[in-house]
N, C-alpha and C positions, 0 to 999 in steps of 0.2 A: 399406396404411399401415404404416410402420415401427414395430415394437414397441419401447418403451422399458421396460427392466427395472430392477429395484433395483440390480443389479450396476453398471449404467452410472452410476447416481447416486452410488454409493459411490466409483467411480473418479473422478468429477468432484470429489467432496469431498476425495479424497486429493490431487488436483492443486491444489485450492484451498489446503489447508493447506500443501502444498509451496511455493506461492507466498508465502503469509503468513509462513511460517517461513524468510524469505529468508536469514537469516544462516547457516543450516546449509548453504545452497547457495553463498553468496558467500564465506564465510571459509574459504578452502581452505588457508591456511597454518597454523602452529602457534598455537593460540589462547592468549591470555594468561590468567592465573588469573582475572581479572575482565574482563568485556567487555560491551559494549552489544548487547543483542539487538534492540531496537527503540526508536525515539524519535520525538517530535513536539514542535513548538514553537508556542506561542500566537501568534495572528495579529498582536499588537502586538510580538512579538519579545522579551517580557520574561521568559517562563517556559518552561523546558525540562522535559518529562516524558520519562523513559527507564527502560527495563527492563534490569536487569543480570542476568547469570548468573555464578555463581562455580563454577570447576571444583573438584570434590572430589578427595581423595587418590587415589580409584580411576579418576580421569580422566573420570568421568561428569559431566554438568552438574548443578549444584545447583539449588535452588529459585530461581525467578525473583523478583526484588524490584523494586518500582516506587518511583522517587524523583521529586521535582520540585525543580528548582533555579532560583533567581531570579538572572538575569544582572545585574540592577541592584543587588540587595542582597547578593550573593555568599552566599546562604543556601540550605539545602536541607532538604527534608522527606521522611521515609520514609513512604510512603503504605500499601503493602500488600504481601503475599507471594502466591506461587502465582498470579501474574498471567499471563493469556493475552496473545498478541501482538497485542492490539488496543488502540490509543491514539487518541483524537481530542479536540481542543479545539473548543468552539464560539466564536463571536465575542465572548463575554462572559467569557472566561478561565475557563470551567468545563471541567474535564477529565472525560472518560468513559473508563472502562476495565472490564475483566472479570476475574473470579476464577473458577478452576475448583474446583468443590466435590467432596467425596469421593464423592458419589452420582452423579457424571457430568453434573450440571447446570452451568450457567454463571450467575453472578450479575453483574449490571451495576450499577456504582456511578458516582456523580458526586462530584467534589471541587472545592472552590474554596479559595483562600488564606484562612486565618482559621478554617476548619472544624477542629473537634477530631478528627473522624473522617469518613471518606467516607459518603455517603448511598446506601443500597440502593434501587434503583429497580425492577429486574426480576430474576426468577429463572426459569430454563427453558432451553430448548435454542436460545437466541438467540445469534448470533455476529456479530462485526464491527459493533458499534453506531456509528452516524455521526450526530452532532447537526448541525442546521441552524445556520448562523452567528448567526441571530437568537434562537436558544434556544427556538424554539417546537416543534420536531419532533425525534424520534429515530427513525431507521430501522435496522432489523437484518435480517440473513438468518436463516433458520430451518433447523436441522439436526435432523431427527426422530430420536428415540432408537431404538436397536436393539431388534428384537423386535416391532415394530409390523407389522401386516399390509402386504404389499407395495403394495396399492392405496392405502392411507393414507399410506405412506411417500412414494410418488411424488407424491401430491397435495400433501402438506404441505410438501415440499422446494421446491415452486415458489411458495411464498407469500413475499411481502414483508411484513415486520412494521413497522407504522407506529405510533409512540406519540405522542399529542398531549400534550405536556408542560404545557400550560396547563389542559387539561381533565381530565388524568390518565386518558385513555382509550386503549385499545390496539385496533388493528384489523388484519386481514389483507387484503392486496391480492393477488388471484390473478394470477399471471404467465402468460405464454405457455407452453403445455404442453411446449415443447421447450427451455426455458431455466430456469435456477435463478439468482436474484439472488445476487450475491457481493460486488463491490467498488462502493463508493459515493463520490460527490463532489457537494457542493452548489455552486451558483453563489454568488458572494460576497454577493449580496443576498437569498439564500434563496428566490428565485422558481422555480428549477429544480432538479431532482435528476437526476443522470445515474448510470446503473448499468451496470456491466460484468457480464454474465451468462455463466455456463458453460452450454454446451449439453449435450445428453445423451451426446455424445461428448467426450472430453478435448481434441479438436482443434477444437471448435466454440465460438465466442465471439459475443456480440451486445452492442451498445450501445444503450441505451434512455433516452429522456427522460421525466420525469414532472413534473407540476405539483401542488403542493399547493393545495387540500386533497383533491382527488379521487385524485391519485396514480395515475391510469390510465396504463399504460405505452404509449409510442409508439416504434417502432423507428427508430433512426438509421442503424445499420449492422449487417448480419448477417455481416460479414467482419472485424469489429474483432479485432485481434490481442491476445493475452494481455498482461496488466499486473499487476505485483505492488505497485505503489505509485507515489507521486509526486504532482504537482499539475497538473491538466489544464484547469481552468476560468479564463476571463478575466473582467475586471471588467464587460464588456458582456454577460455571460451566455452567451457562445459557449464551445465546448469544443474541445480538440485531442485527437485519437485516432489510432491506428495501424492500417493495414491492410498485409498482407504479400503479396508476390508471389514465387513461385519457392522456397518453403520445402520442405525435405526432412525425412523422418523422422529423429528423433534416435537411432534404434535402431542405426544404422550410423555410425561415425565414421571419418574419413579419417586420424586420427592415434591414437596409443596413449593420448593424454590426451583424455577425453571432451569434446566441444564443448558439450554441454547436459547438465543434470542427468539422471540416469536417470529415464525415464518421462515427461520433459517432451516435449510433443507435436512441437515443431519444432526444428531446428538450421539454421544458415545454410549454404547451398550456393553454388556459384559464381555463380548467377544470382539469388540472393535479394536483394530490395530491400524496405525498410520505408518506406511512404509515410505521412507525417504530414499529416492532414487537419484543417481548422478547420471547424466546423459552427455555424451560428446559425439560429434560426427564421426570421429576416428574409431572410438571404442564402443559406441552403442551405450546401453543402459547397464547400471550396476547398482545393486542394493547396498545402501550405506548403513541404514539404521532403522529400527522399528520402535515406535513409541506407543503407549497405551492411551495417550491423550494428545490433543493438538487444538490450539485455539486460533487458527487461521493466520498465524504469524510465525515466521522463523527467519533466521539469518545464517549465512555460512561465510567463513572466512575466505579471503581471496585465494589462499593456498589450499583450501579444501580440507584443512585439518580439523577445524572446530566448527560445530553446529550449535546454534543457540535457539532454544524452543521455549517460549513463554507458556506457562500453564495457568488456567483459571481453575480453582477449586472451591469447594464449599465447606465452611466451618459449620457443621450441623448444630454444634453446641451454642454458638453465637448467632447462628442463622444469618451469615453473611458471606459474601464472596471474598476471596483473597488470591493474590498472584504470587508465583514463584517462577524461577528460571531453571531449566535443565541445560547445563553446558556439557556438550559431548565432545570428547576427544576421539575423533574417528580413527586415528591410527592406533590408539590403545584399546579402542572399544570400551571406553570408560566414561561414565556420566556423573557429573557433580551437580548436586541440587544447591541452588543459591536462593536463600530466603533472607530478605532485608526489609526493614520497616519502610524504607523509602519507596520500594516497589510494590508493597503489599496491597495498596489500595487499587491500583490500576496500572496496566502496561498498554500504552497506545500504539507503540511501534518499536521495532528493533531493526538495526541495520549495522553491517560491518563498515568501518570507515578506515580506508587505507592510510590517510594522513595521521590518524590518531593511533592506529595499530591495535584497535580493539573494537568491541561492539558498543554501539550507542543505544541506550535505553531511553525511550521517550515516555514520559509520565505527565499527568496533568499539571503538576507543580514544578516540573523541571526535567532536565536531561542528565543522564548519568553515563559514565564510561565503565565497561566491564572488560577486564583484561583476561588473558587465557588461563590465569590462576583462579579466577572466580572473584577477584577483588573489585569492589565497586567504589567509584569516586565521582563526586559531582562535577558536571560541566557547565551547566547553566541553571540557576535557581530563579524562578520567575519573580518571586517577591523582591529580589535584589535588583532586577533590571527594569521592572514595570511597576508603576503605581496604579492604584484604583482610578485616579483622575484621568489616566490615559485611556 
């Protein structure tokens, strides 16, 4: 039997934070004095939560600050400082976020419009909190502290943390011994929880389905490819995920510009293809689409018709990265390439938003809305809502 050691777990966690700190990988140009590190929008499309970083005079990143902006009222609230890169709204416009404390623990808070201050819910080594849309559950991953015995470290890192918000009770769900829970997404009706897990090697990923209240994990795919964000669930409770064929190690690059971030498990080779699958309990899995490139982000519309896939490419003449979007009509099996100057520098995240009826594109300088025809319009421009003094 293969021995799993503590070093393997630490490597996995490093890769996890590499994915979650996606701006450091994506924003390869000259960063502005103030930029968005991470953002999320409420399901009704009315509120935008975003974390900003302000560059200091010594060019090091400053403290992260969390703001919420009302698209309807043109009003903003400053919520917290020293915020980690985890943001999530439930279906009732409650925002969940985390603050890193000086003792190395993470505090999980909730906030709603009208509250004088955020409400503290959890303290500990919990990361990536994800609330259910109905507001009944909060799930987290667990990252054990340094210095604990290796056997305990390995055991605890495989636990899923489930918080019953109605009963104010916390429990741990033991996961498969070869996987560590990491990225979460709920079905719109809160009946299913899907989890991307990191294996004990940085190149191993698994996708699991869980149902409340038991939350017993059931494997959907042991070949699911890495994901750093996006929206994958459909209104009928099915999910879209990616499997890869023909990937090669990222340790060797065919150009002087690295194709993948250092330490990332795979990069695209000539024969690499990314297969987008749809899974439902009733119908099993079905192949939807195949791409020749994939940058660890995608989003699917709730009706399952449109798939949005950001791509990072290299302009060899100018020796710089640039971004574009592939908007796929899955009914017509048609793909439209969207290239706009606003998104060329970096794409940090993509999500489908039911309230706005389109895809939200998150960039360092602002958020944009993409409709099914490939038309892009601004939602929030950072320079108009935040000053350098803030």
